[in-house]
TORKOL-4160 file (C-alpha; in steps of 0.2 Angstrom, whole numbers, padded with zeros to 4 digits, m for minus):
406
<pt num="1" X="m0104" Y="m0181" Z="m0100"/>
<pt num="2" X="m0088" Y="m0179" Z="m0109"/>
<pt num="3" X="m0086" Y="m0164" Z="m0121"/>
<pt num="4" X="m0078" Y="m0167" Z="m0138"/>
<pt num="5" X="m0064" Y="m0156" Z="m0144"/>
<pt num="6" X="m0068" Y="m0139" Z="m0149"/>
<pt num="7" X="m0059" Y="m0125" Z="m0158"/>
<pt num="8" X="m0057" Y="m0107" Z="m0152"/>
<pt num="9" X="m0055" Y="m0093" Z="m0165"/>
<pt num="10" X="m0048" Y="m0076" Z="m0163"/>
<pt num="11" X="m0042" Y="m0062" Z="m0174"/>
<pt num="12" X="m0026" Y="m0062" Z="m0164"/>
<pt num="13" X="m0021" Y="m0075" Z="m0151"/>
<pt num="14" X="m0013" Y="m0075" Z="m0139"/>
<pt num="15" X="m0014" Y="m0056" Z="m0137"/>
<pt num="16" X="m0007" Y="m0045" Z="m0123"/>
<pt num="17" X="m0023" Y="m0035" Z="m0122"/>
<pt num="18" X="m0034" Y="m0050" Z="m0121"/>
<pt num="19" X="m0025" Y="m0062" Z="m0109"/>
<pt num="20" X="m0042" Y="m0067" Z="m0102"/>
<pt num="21" X="m0045" Y="m0077" Z="m0117"/>
<pt num="22" X="m0029" Y="m0087" Z="m0114"/>
<pt num="23" X="m0035" Y="m0090" Z="m0096"/>
<pt num="24" X="m0052" Y="m0095" Z="m0102"/>
<pt num="25" X="m0045" Y="m0108" Z="m0113"/>
<pt num="26" X="m0034" Y="m0114" Z="m0100"/>
<pt num="27" X="m0048" Y="m0115" Z="m0088"/>
<pt num="28" X="m0059" Y="m0125" Z="m0100"/>
<pt num="29" X="m0044" Y="m0137" Z="m0103"/>
<pt num="30" X="m0043" Y="m0140" Z="m0084"/>
<pt num="31" X="m0062" Y="m0144" Z="m0084"/>
<pt num="32" X="m0058" Y="m0158" Z="m0097"/>
<pt num="33" X="m0062" Y="m0149" Z="m0113"/>
<pt num="34" X="m0049" Y="m0152" Z="m0127"/>
<pt num="35" X="m0047" Y="m0134" Z="m0135"/>
<pt num="36" X="m0038" Y="m0131" Z="m0152"/>
<pt num="37" X="m0034" Y="m0112" Z="m0154"/>
<pt num="38" X="m0033" Y="m0103" Z="m0170"/>
<pt num="39" X="m0028" Y="m0085" Z="m0174"/>
<pt num="40" X="m0030" Y="m0076" Z="m0190"/>
<pt num="41" X="m0015" Y="m0065" Z="m0187"/>
<pt num="42" X="0002" Y="m0069" Z="m0179"/>
<pt num="43" X="0002" Y="m0061" Z="m0162"/>
<pt num="44" X="0012" Y="m0045" Z="m0159"/>
<pt num="45" X="0021" Y="m0041" Z="m0142"/>
<pt num="46" X="0025" Y="m0060" Z="m0141"/>
<pt num="47" X="0042" Y="m0056" Z="m0134"/>
<pt num="48" X="0035" Y="m0048" Z="m0118"/>
<pt num="49" X="0022" Y="m0062" Z="m0115"/>
<pt num="50" X="0024" Y="m0075" Z="m0102"/>
<pt num="51" X="0033" Y="m0092" Z="m0106"/>
<pt num="52" X="0016" Y="m0101" Z="m0105"/>
<pt num="53" X="0008" Y="m0089" Z="m0117"/>
<pt num="54" X="0023" Y="m0091" Z="m0129"/>
<pt num="55" X="0021" Y="m0110" Z="m0128"/>
<pt num="56" X="0002" Y="m0107" Z="m0132"/>
<pt num="57" X="0007" Y="m0097" Z="m0147"/>
<pt num="58" X="0018" Y="m0111" Z="m0153"/>
<pt num="59" X="0003" Y="m0123" Z="m0153"/>
<pt num="60" X="m0010" Y="m0111" Z="m0161"/>
<pt num="61" X="m0014" Y="m0111" Z="m0179"/>
<pt num="62" X="m0008" Y="m0095" Z="m0187"/>
<pt num="63" X="m0020" Y="m0094" Z="m0202"/>
<pt num="64" X="m0011" Y="m0081" Z="m0212"/>
<pt num="65" X="0006" Y="m0087" Z="m0208"/>
<pt num="66" X="0004" Y="m0103" Z="m0218"/>
<pt num="67" X="0014" Y="m0104" Z="m0234"/>
<pt num="68" X="0003" Y="m0102" Z="m0250"/>
<pt num="69" X="0005" Y="m0121" Z="m0255"/>
<pt num="70" X="m0003" Y="m0126" Z="m0238"/>
<pt num="71" X="m0017" Y="m0114" Z="m0241"/>
<pt num="72" X="m0020" Y="m0121" Z="m0258"/>
<pt num="73" X="m0019" Y="m0138" Z="m0252"/>
<pt num="74" X="m0032" Y="m0134" Z="m0238"/>
<pt num="75" X="m0045" Y="m0128" Z="m0251"/>
<pt num="76" X="m0042" Y="m0143" Z="m0262"/>
<pt num="77" X="m0045" Y="m0154" Z="m0248"/>
<pt num="78" X="m0062" Y="m0145" Z="m0244"/>
<pt num="79" X="m0067" Y="m0146" Z="m0262"/>
<pt num="80" X="m0064" Y="m0164" Z="m0264"/>
<pt num="81" X="m0071" Y="m0169" Z="m0247"/>
<pt num="82" X="m0088" Y="m0159" Z="m0250"/>
<pt num="83" X="m0090" Y="m0151" Z="m0268"/>
<pt num="84" X="m0107" Y="m0146" Z="m0264"/>
<pt num="85" X="m0102" Y="m0138" Z="m0248"/>
<pt num="86" X="m0088" Y="m0129" Z="m0256"/>
<pt num="87" X="m0099" Y="m0121" Z="m0269"/>
<pt num="88" X="m0111" Y="m0116" Z="m0255"/>
<pt num="89" X="m0097" Y="m0107" Z="m0247"/>
<pt num="90" X="m0092" Y="m0098" Z="m0263"/>
<pt num="91" X="m0109" Y="m0092" Z="m0265"/>
<pt num="92" X="m0110" Y="m0086" Z="m0247"/>
<pt num="93" X="m0093" Y="m0077" Z="m0249"/>
<pt num="94" X="m0100" Y="m0069" Z="m0265"/>
<pt num="95" X="m0115" Y="m0063" Z="m0255"/>
<pt num="96" X="m0103" Y="m0053" Z="m0244"/>
<pt num="97" X="m0100" Y="m0041" Z="m0259"/>
<pt num="98" X="m0118" Y="m0034" Z="m0257"/>
<pt num="99" X="m0121" Y="m0035" Z="m0239"/>
<pt num="100" X="m0110" Y="m0033" Z="m0223"/>
<pt num="101" X="m0092" Y="m0027" Z="m0228"/>
<pt num="102" X="m0096" Y="m0026" Z="m0246"/>
<pt num="103" X="m0078" Y="m0028" Z="m0251"/>
<pt num="104" X="m0071" Y="m0040" Z="m0264"/>
<pt num="105" X="m0054" Y="m0040" Z="m0255"/>
<pt num="106" X="m0062" Y="m0044" Z="m0238"/>
<pt num="107" X="m0074" Y="m0057" Z="m0245"/>
<pt num="108" X="m0060" Y="m0066" Z="m0253"/>
<pt num="109" X="m0049" Y="m0066" Z="m0238"/>
<pt num="110" X="m0064" Y="m0073" Z="m0227"/>
<pt num="111" X="m0066" Y="m0087" Z="m0240"/>
<pt num="112" X="m0048" Y="m0091" Z="m0240"/>
<pt num="113" X="m0047" Y="m0091" Z="m0221"/>
<pt num="114" X="m0063" Y="m0102" Z="m0220"/>
<pt num="115" X="m0055" Y="m0116" Z="m0231"/>
<pt num="116" X="m0039" Y="m0116" Z="m0221"/>
<pt num="117" X="m0049" Y="m0118" Z="m0204"/>
<pt num="118" X="m0060" Y="m0131" Z="m0211"/>
<pt num="119" X="m0046" Y="m0142" Z="m0217"/>
<pt num="120" X="m0037" Y="m0140" Z="m0199"/>
<pt num="121" X="m0054" Y="m0144" Z="m0190"/>
<pt num="122" X="m0056" Y="m0160" Z="m0201"/>
<pt num="123" X="m0038" Y="m0165" Z="m0197"/>
<pt num="124" X="m0042" Y="m0164" Z="m0179"/>
<pt num="125" X="m0059" Y="m0171" Z="m0179"/>
<pt num="126" X="m0067" Y="m0155" Z="m0173"/>
<pt num="127" X="m0085" Y="m0150" Z="m0178"/>
<pt num="128" X="m0088" Y="m0134" Z="m0167"/>
<pt num="129" X="m0078" Y="m0118" Z="m0166"/>
<pt num="130" X="m0081" Y="m0104" Z="m0154"/>
<pt num="131" X="m0076" Y="m0086" Z="m0159"/>
<pt num="132" X="m0073" Y="m0071" Z="m0148"/>
<pt num="133" X="m0079" Y="m0053" Z="m0150"/>
<pt num="134" X="m0091" Y="m0057" Z="m0165"/>
<pt num="135" X="m0080" Y="m0047" Z="m0176"/>
<pt num="136" X="m0075" Y="m0052" Z="m0194"/>
<pt num="137" X="m0069" Y="m0069" Z="m0189"/>
<pt num="138" X="m0087" Y="m0073" Z="m0185"/>
<pt num="139" X="m0090" Y="m0070" Z="m0204"/>
<pt num="140" X="m0077" Y="m0084" Z="m0207"/>
<pt num="141" X="m0086" Y="m0095" Z="m0195"/>
<pt num="142" X="m0102" Y="m0092" Z="m0204"/>
<pt num="143" X="m0094" Y="m0097" Z="m0221"/>
<pt num="144" X="m0088" Y="m0113" Z="m0213"/>
<pt num="145" X="m0106" Y="m0117" Z="m0207"/>
<pt num="146" X="m0112" Y="m0115" Z="m0225"/>
<pt num="147" X="m0099" Y="m0128" Z="m0230"/>
<pt num="148" X="m0107" Y="m0140" Z="m0219"/>
<pt num="149" X="m0103" Y="m0151" Z="m0204"/>
<pt num="150" X="m0097" Y="m0137" Z="m0193"/>
<pt num="151" X="m0107" Y="m0126" Z="m0180"/>
<pt num="152" X="m0101" Y="m0111" Z="m0172"/>
<pt num="153" X="m0104" Y="m0100" Z="m0157"/>
<pt num="154" X="m0099" Y="m0082" Z="m0152"/>
<pt num="155" X="m0094" Y="m0072" Z="m0137"/>
<pt num="156" X="m0100" Y="m0054" Z="m0138"/>
<pt num="157" X="m0091" Y="m0041" Z="m0128"/>
<pt num="158" X="m0096" Y="m0024" Z="m0135"/>
<pt num="159" X="m0098" Y="m0010" Z="m0136"/>
<pt num="160" X="m0088" Y="m0007" Z="m0153"/>
<pt num="161" X="m0098" Y="m0021" Z="m0162"/>
<pt num="162" X="m0115" Y="m0012" Z="m0157"/>
<pt num="163" X="m0109" Y="0004" Z="m0167"/>
<pt num="164" X="m0108" Y="m0006" Z="m0183"/>
<pt num="165" X="m0122" Y="m0019" Z="m0182"/>
<pt num="166" X="m0126" Y="m0018" Z="m0201"/>
<pt num="167" X="m0108" Y="m0019" Z="m0208"/>
<pt num="168" X="m0103" Y="m0032" Z="m0195"/>
<pt num="169" X="m0119" Y="m0042" Z="m0199"/>
<pt num="170" X="m0122" Y="m0045" Z="m0181"/>
<pt num="171" X="m0140" Y="m0050" Z="m0182"/>
<pt num="172" X="m0135" Y="m0063" Z="m0195"/>
<pt num="173" X="m0121" Y="m0069" Z="m0184"/>
<pt num="174" X="m0133" Y="m0071" Z="m0169"/>
<pt num="175" X="m0146" Y="m0080" Z="m0180"/>
<pt num="176" X="m0133" Y="m0092" Z="m0187"/>
<pt num="177" X="m0124" Y="m0096" Z="m0170"/>
<pt num="178" X="m0128" Y="m0111" Z="m0160"/>
<pt num="179" X="m0127" Y="m0100" Z="m0145"/>
<pt num="180" X="m0122" Y="m0082" Z="m0140"/>
<pt num="181" X="m0112" Y="m0079" Z="m0124"/>
<pt num="182" X="m0115" Y="m0061" Z="m0118"/>
<pt num="183" X="m0102" Y="m0055" Z="m0105"/>
<pt num="184" X="m0115" Y="m0043" Z="m0096"/>
<pt num="185" X="m0134" Y="m0039" Z="m0095"/>
<pt num="186" X="m0130" Y="m0023" Z="m0105"/>
<pt num="187" X="m0122" Y="m0034" Z="m0119"/>
<pt num="188" X="m0137" Y="m0045" Z="m0119"/>
<pt num="189" X="m0149" Y="m0030" Z="m0120"/>
<pt num="190" X="m0140" Y="m0023" Z="m0135"/>
<pt num="191" X="m0141" Y="m0040" Z="m0144"/>
<pt num="192" X="m0159" Y="m0041" Z="m0140"/>
<pt num="193" X="m0162" Y="m0024" Z="m0148"/>
<pt num="194" X="m0156" Y="m0031" Z="m0165"/>
<pt num="195" X="m0162" Y="m0048" Z="m0164"/>
<pt num="196" X="m0180" Y="m0056" Z="m0165"/>
<pt num="197" X="m0187" Y="m0062" Z="m0148"/>
<pt num="198" X="m0187" Y="m0080" Z="m0154"/>
<pt num="199" X="m0168" Y="m0079" Z="m0154"/>
<pt num="200" X="m0167" Y="m0072" Z="m0136"/>
<pt num="201" X="m0167" Y="m0090" Z="m0129"/>
<pt num="202" X="m0149" Y="m0093" Z="m0136"/>
<pt num="203" X="m0142" Y="m0077" Z="m0128"/>
<pt num="204" X="m0133" Y="m0083" Z="m0112"/>
<pt num="205" X="m0124" Y="m0071" Z="m0099"/>
<pt num="206" X="m0107" Y="m0079" Z="m0095"/>
<pt num="207" X="m0096" Y="m0066" Z="m0087"/>
<pt num="208" X="m0078" Y="m0064" Z="m0089"/>
<pt num="209" X="m0067" Y="m0067" Z="m0074"/>
<pt num="210" X="m0051" Y="m0069" Z="m0065"/>
<pt num="211" X="m0043" Y="m0082" Z="m0054"/>
<pt num="212" X="m0044" Y="m0076" Z="m0036"/>
<pt num="213" X="m0030" Y="m0088" Z="m0031"/>
<pt num="214" X="m0018" Y="m0079" Z="m0044"/>
<pt num="215" X="m0024" Y="m0062" Z="m0040"/>
<pt num="216" X="m0023" Y="m0062" Z="m0021"/>
<pt num="217" X="m0024" Y="m0046" Z="m0010"/>
<pt num="218" X="m0009" Y="m0036" Z="m0012"/>
<pt num="219" X="0001" Y="m0030" Z="0003"/>
<pt num="220" X="m0005" Y="m0014" Z="0011"/>
<pt num="221" X="0005" Y="m0001" Z="0001"/>
<pt num="222" X="0018" Y="0010" Z="0010"/>
<pt num="223" X="0021" Y="0022" Z="m0004"/>
<pt num="224" X="0028" Y="0039" Z="0002"/>
<pt num="225" X="0017" Y="0047" Z="m0012"/>
<pt num="226" X="0001" Y="0038" Z="m0017"/>
<pt num="227" X="0002" Y="0028" Z="m0032"/>
<pt num="228" X="m0012" Y="0027" Z="m0045"/>
<pt num="229" X="m0012" Y="0014" Z="m0058"/>
<pt num="230" X="m0020" Y="0013" Z="m0075"/>
<pt num="231" X="m0018" Y="m0003" Z="m0085"/>
<pt num="232" X="m0024" Y="m0005" Z="m0103"/>
<pt num="233" X="m0021" Y="0000" Z="m0121"/>
<pt num="234" X="m0017" Y="0018" Z="m0124"/>
<pt num="235" X="m0032" Y="0021" Z="m0136"/>
<pt num="236" X="m0046" Y="0035" Z="m0136"/>
<pt num="237" X="m0059" Y="0023" Z="m0129"/>
<pt num="238" X="m0049" Y="0021" Z="m0113"/>
<pt num="239" X="m0051" Y="0040" Z="m0108"/>
<pt num="240" X="m0033" Y="0042" Z="m0103"/>
<pt num="241" X="m0033" Y="0060" Z="m0108"/>
<pt num="242" X="m0047" Y="0064" Z="m0096"/>
<pt num="243" X="m0037" Y="0055" Z="m0083"/>
<pt num="244" X="m0023" Y="0067" Z="m0086"/>
<pt num="245" X="m0034" Y="0082" Z="m0086"/>
<pt num="246" X="m0040" Y="0076" Z="m0069"/>
<pt num="247" X="m0022" Y="0074" Z="m0063"/>
<pt num="248" X="m0019" Y="0092" Z="m0069"/>
<pt num="249" X="m0033" Y="0098" Z="m0058"/>
<pt num="250" X="m0027" Y="0088" Z="m0043"/>
<pt num="251" X="m0009" Y="0095" Z="m0045"/>
<pt num="252" X="m0016" Y="0113" Z="m0045"/>
<pt num="253" X="m0025" Y="0108" Z="m0028"/>
<pt num="254" X="m0008" Y="0103" Z="m0021"/>
<pt num="255" X="m0013" Y="0084" Z="m0021"/>
<pt num="256" X="0002" Y="0073" Z="m0021"/>
<pt num="257" X="0002" Y="0057" Z="m0032"/>
<pt num="258" X="0011" Y="0046" Z="m0044"/>
<pt num="259" X="0002" Y="0039" Z="m0060"/>
<pt num="260" X="0008" Y="0024" Z="m0069"/>
<pt num="261" X="0001" Y="0019" Z="m0086"/>
<pt num="262" X="0004" Y="0001" Z="m0090"/>
<pt num="263" X="0001" Y="m0003" Z="m0109"/>
<pt num="264" X="0005" Y="0004" Z="m0126"/>
<pt num="265" X="m0005" Y="0010" Z="m0141"/>
<pt num="266" X="m0007" Y="0024" Z="m0154"/>
<pt num="267" X="m0011" Y="0037" Z="m0140"/>
<pt num="268" X="0005" Y="0036" Z="m0131"/>
<pt num="269" X="0014" Y="0051" Z="m0140"/>
<pt num="270" X="m0001" Y="0063" Z="m0137"/>
<pt num="271" X="m0002" Y="0057" Z="m0119"/>
<pt num="272" X="0016" Y="0060" Z="m0116"/>
<pt num="273" X="0015" Y="0077" Z="m0124"/>
<pt num="274" X="0000" Y="0081" Z="m0114"/>
<pt num="275" X="0009" Y="0076" Z="m0098"/>
<pt num="276" X="0024" Y="0087" Z="m0102"/>
<pt num="277" X="0013" Y="0103" Z="m0107"/>
<pt num="278" X="0003" Y="0100" Z="m0091"/>
<pt num="279" X="0019" Y="0100" Z="m0080"/>
<pt num="280" X="0016" Y="0082" Z="m0075"/>
<pt num="281" X="0033" Y="0076" Z="m0079"/>
<pt num="282" X="0040" Y="0066" Z="m0064"/>
<pt num="283" X="0022" Y="0062" Z="m0059"/>
<pt num="284" X="0017" Y="0051" Z="m0073"/>
<pt num="285" X="0026" Y="0036" Z="m0080"/>
<pt num="286" X="0023" Y="0026" Z="m0095"/>
<pt num="287" X="0029" Y="0008" Z="m0095"/>
<pt num="288" X="0024" Y="0002" Z="m0112"/>
<pt num="289" X="0017" Y="m0016" Z="m0115"/>
<pt num="290" X="0021" Y="m0028" Z="m0102"/>
<pt num="291" X="0017" Y="m0047" Z="m0099"/>
<pt num="292" X="0005" Y="m0052" Z="m0086"/>
<pt num="293" X="0019" Y="m0057" Z="m0074"/>
<pt num="294" X="0026" Y="m0040" Z="m0074"/>
<pt num="295" X="0009" Y="m0031" Z="m0073"/>
<pt num="296" X="0005" Y="m0040" Z="m0057"/>
<pt num="297" X="0020" Y="m0032" Z="m0049"/>
<pt num="298" X="0012" Y="m0015" Z="m0053"/>
<pt num="299" X="m0004" Y="m0020" Z="m0045"/>
<pt num="300" X="0005" Y="m0025" Z="m0029"/>
<pt num="301" X="0012" Y="m0007" Z="m0027"/>
<pt num="302" X="m0004" Y="0002" Z="m0032"/>
<pt num="303" X="m0014" Y="0013" Z="m0019"/>
<pt num="304" X="m0029" Y="0014" Z="m0031"/>
<pt num="305" X="m0033" Y="0009" Z="m0049"/>
<pt num="306" X="m0042" Y="0021" Z="m0061"/>
<pt num="307" X="m0050" Y="0018" Z="m0078"/>
<pt num="308" X="m0058" Y="0033" Z="m0086"/>
<pt num="309" X="m0066" Y="0024" Z="m0101"/>
<pt num="310" X="m0078" Y="0031" Z="m0114"/>
<pt num="311" X="m0082" Y="0014" Z="m0121"/>
<pt num="312" X="m0079" Y="m0004" Z="m0113"/>
<pt num="313" X="m0087" Y="m0020" Z="m0111"/>
<pt num="314" X="m0083" Y="m0025" Z="m0093"/>
<pt num="315" X="m0064" Y="m0023" Z="m0092"/>
<pt num="316" X="m0055" Y="m0038" Z="m0085"/>
<pt num="317" X="m0041" Y="m0026" Z="m0078"/>
<pt num="318" X="m0054" Y="m0019" Z="m0066"/>
<pt num="319" X="m0058" Y="m0037" Z="m0060"/>
<pt num="320" X="m0040" Y="m0040" Z="m0058"/>
<pt num="321" X="m0037" Y="m0024" Z="m0047"/>
<pt num="322" X="m0053" Y="m0028" Z="m0037"/>
<pt num="323" X="m0047" Y="m0046" Z="m0034"/>
<pt num="324" X="m0031" Y="m0039" Z="m0027"/>
<pt num="325" X="m0041" Y="m0027" Z="m0015"/>
<pt num="326" X="m0036" Y="m0012" Z="m0024"/>
<pt num="327" X="m0049" Y="0002" Z="m0023"/>
<pt num="328" X="m0055" Y="0006" Z="m0041"/>
<pt num="329" X="m0063" Y="0021" Z="m0050"/>
<pt num="330" X="m0071" Y="0019" Z="m0067"/>
<pt num="331" X="m0085" Y="0027" Z="m0076"/>
<pt num="332" X="m0104" Y="0025" Z="m0078"/>
<pt num="333" X="m0104" Y="0017" Z="m0095"/>
<pt num="334" X="m0110" Y="0000" Z="m0103"/>
<pt num="335" X="m0108" Y="m0015" Z="m0092"/>
<pt num="336" X="m0096" Y="m0007" Z="m0079"/>
<pt num="337" X="m0110" Y="m0003" Z="m0066"/>
<pt num="338" X="m0114" Y="m0021" Z="m0066"/>
<pt num="339" X="m0096" Y="m0024" Z="m0059"/>
<pt num="340" X="m0094" Y="m0009" Z="m0048"/>
<pt num="341" X="m0108" Y="m0002" Z="m0037"/>
<pt num="342" X="m0104" Y="0016" Z="m0033"/>
<pt num="343" X="m0099" Y="0018" Z="m0015"/>
<pt num="344" X="m0101" Y="0000" Z="m0011"/>
<pt num="345" X="m0086" Y="m0009" Z="m0020"/>
<pt num="346" X="m0079" Y="0005" Z="m0030"/>
<pt num="347" X="m0082" Y="0023" Z="m0036"/>
<pt num="348" X="m0090" Y="0028" Z="m0053"/>
<pt num="349" X="m0087" Y="0045" Z="m0061"/>
<pt num="350" X="m0096" Y="0054" Z="m0075"/>
<pt num="351" X="m0088" Y="0049" Z="m0092"/>
<pt num="352" X="m0079" Y="0063" Z="m0100"/>
<pt num="353" X="m0080" Y="0074" Z="m0084"/>
<pt num="354" X="m0062" Y="0078" Z="m0078"/>
<pt num="355" X="m0069" Y="0087" Z="m0063"/>
<pt num="356" X="m0080" Y="0073" Z="m0057"/>
<pt num="357" X="m0065" Y="0061" Z="m0060"/>
<pt num="358" X="m0053" Y="0072" Z="m0050"/>
<pt num="359" X="m0067" Y="0073" Z="m0036"/>
<pt num="360" X="m0068" Y="0054" Z="m0035"/>
<pt num="361" X="m0049" Y="0051" Z="m0035"/>
<pt num="362" X="m0047" Y="0064" Z="m0021"/>
<pt num="363" X="m0060" Y="0055" Z="m0010"/>
<pt num="364" X="m0050" Y="0040" Z="m0011"/>
<pt num="365" X="m0033" Y="0048" Z="m0008"/>
<pt num="366" X="m0040" Y="0058" Z="0007"/>
<pt num="367" X="m0048" Y="0043" Z="0015"/>
<pt num="368" X="m0038" Y="0027" Z="0019"/>
<pt num="369" X="m0053" Y="0019" Z="0028"/>
<pt num="370" X="m0063" Y="0021" Z="0012"/>
<pt num="371" X="m0049" Y="0014" Z="0002"/>
<pt num="372" X="m0048" Y="m0002" Z="0013"/>
<pt num="373" X="m0067" Y="m0004" Z="0013"/>
<pt num="374" X="m0070" Y="m0003" Z="m0005"/>
<pt num="375" X="m0055" Y="m0014" Z="m0008"/>
<pt num="376" X="m0062" Y="m0028" Z="0003"/>
<pt num="377" X="m0079" Y="m0026" Z="m0005"/>
<pt num="378" X="m0072" Y="m0027" Z="m0023"/>
<pt num="379" X="m0063" Y="m0043" Z="m0020"/>
<pt num="380" X="m0079" Y="m0050" Z="m0013"/>
<pt num="381" X="m0089" Y="m0045" Z="m0029"/>
<pt num="382" X="m0076" Y="m0053" Z="m0040"/>
<pt num="383" X="m0076" Y="m0070" Z="m0030"/>
<pt num="384" X="m0095" Y="m0070" Z="m0031"/>
<pt num="385" X="m0098" Y="m0065" Z="m0049"/>
<pt num="386" X="m0082" Y="m0064" Z="m0058"/>
<pt num="387" X="m0073" Y="m0080" Z="m0053"/>
<pt num="388" X="m0066" Y="m0087" Z="m0070"/>
<pt num="389" X="m0067" Y="m0105" Z="m0064"/>
<pt num="390" X="m0086" Y="m0104" Z="m0060"/>
<pt num="391" X="m0089" Y="m0094" Z="m0076"/>
<pt num="392" X="m0079" Y="m0105" Z="m0087"/>
<pt num="393" X="m0089" Y="m0120" Z="m0080"/>
<pt num="394" X="m0104" Y="m0111" Z="m0087"/>
<pt num="395" X="m0096" Y="m0111" Z="m0104"/>
<pt num="396" X="m0093" Y="m0130" Z="m0103"/>
<pt num="397" X="m0112" Y="m0131" Z="m0098"/>
<pt num="398" X="m0116" Y="m0121" Z="m0114"/>
<pt num="399" X="m0106" Y="m0133" Z="m0125"/>
<pt num="400" X="m0116" Y="m0148" Z="m0117"/>
<pt num="401" X="m0132" Y="m0139" Z="m0119"/>
<pt num="402" X="m0130" Y="m0136" Z="m0137"/>
<pt num="403" X="m0126" Y="m0154" Z="m0140"/>
<pt num="404" X="m0107" Y="m0151" Z="m0143"/>
<pt num="405" X="m0104" Y="m0166" Z="m0132"/>
<pt num="406" X="m0103" Y="m0185" Z="m0132"/>
């Protein structure tokens, strides 16, 4: 069975913090699916991305980067092609003034974006669009469905969307979607909580993943001082301040280490200030945002990987580290325990508890045998459950299942 062309929609694509979406699309293409990507916003940090990602950006529709005449022309096309559908889309956008975002500015923006995307899909002969994160771009997809001739599906990651289910209209998105891809059992349970049981059959668990052939076991590190690595945006949800608190405790105990933060974000200044006040200068390094090719170099040097998050879906960076047989430490939150079983293929600390996090870090620093054991088990877990090729094949199956095929 051959799958017709589909569209993928993101708020920002490609994005340096969501490279798994690019890999997902590439994997679908390798499986024979024609994928047209669209991004509402022009990507930032494009200059540090790989050449392949920059090429992908060049063939992606950047919705808000189009000139005004092109936007007006897209809407004129939609009006002439289906006047009744265009009016339905107007009424659906007006309804957003009293439900969901309740913002005239946002309702107008979603309506404008929907018309642009519809004309683009008509031009490419595409009738289905898949949206990541169930964020406001899914509202755009809902408006397009009201127009007619278009179906949509969503990938839900969480947990942020679960905190704003009413304003995000998550229940409505689930009801209107052809299917909902949930990245974990935790994610699926939260959608079950806000949807009717008759909708549960459309909730499918398809995990994110990495390519084990690209993320191969790194050489055994020979660092004179153990190197800890944390990859991710520098934002409150990632718990990086707690990681620095744990490092302060380890320093007081005389433990030797180096910590490298790969990533950038609004918390960088406060993290650097905390490091200086805690006397961690020389022990903590901030690289800023890096492309995936450069990030893998840091994985190859790491003795262990630490992610002290307060709120996550199932972080792909943990999968990447585990695939490279780096022992990992994270927190007992949301879907992470589905990826990491404590003392089997990684270690889990109590979220927000610097003392417990320091305890888990010291366990790994003090026990090279445990590091090796957990590293090997971590890669095995990724190969079994978080292999992007097998998981993305499940996405292809979902498109077939829902009749998005010929």
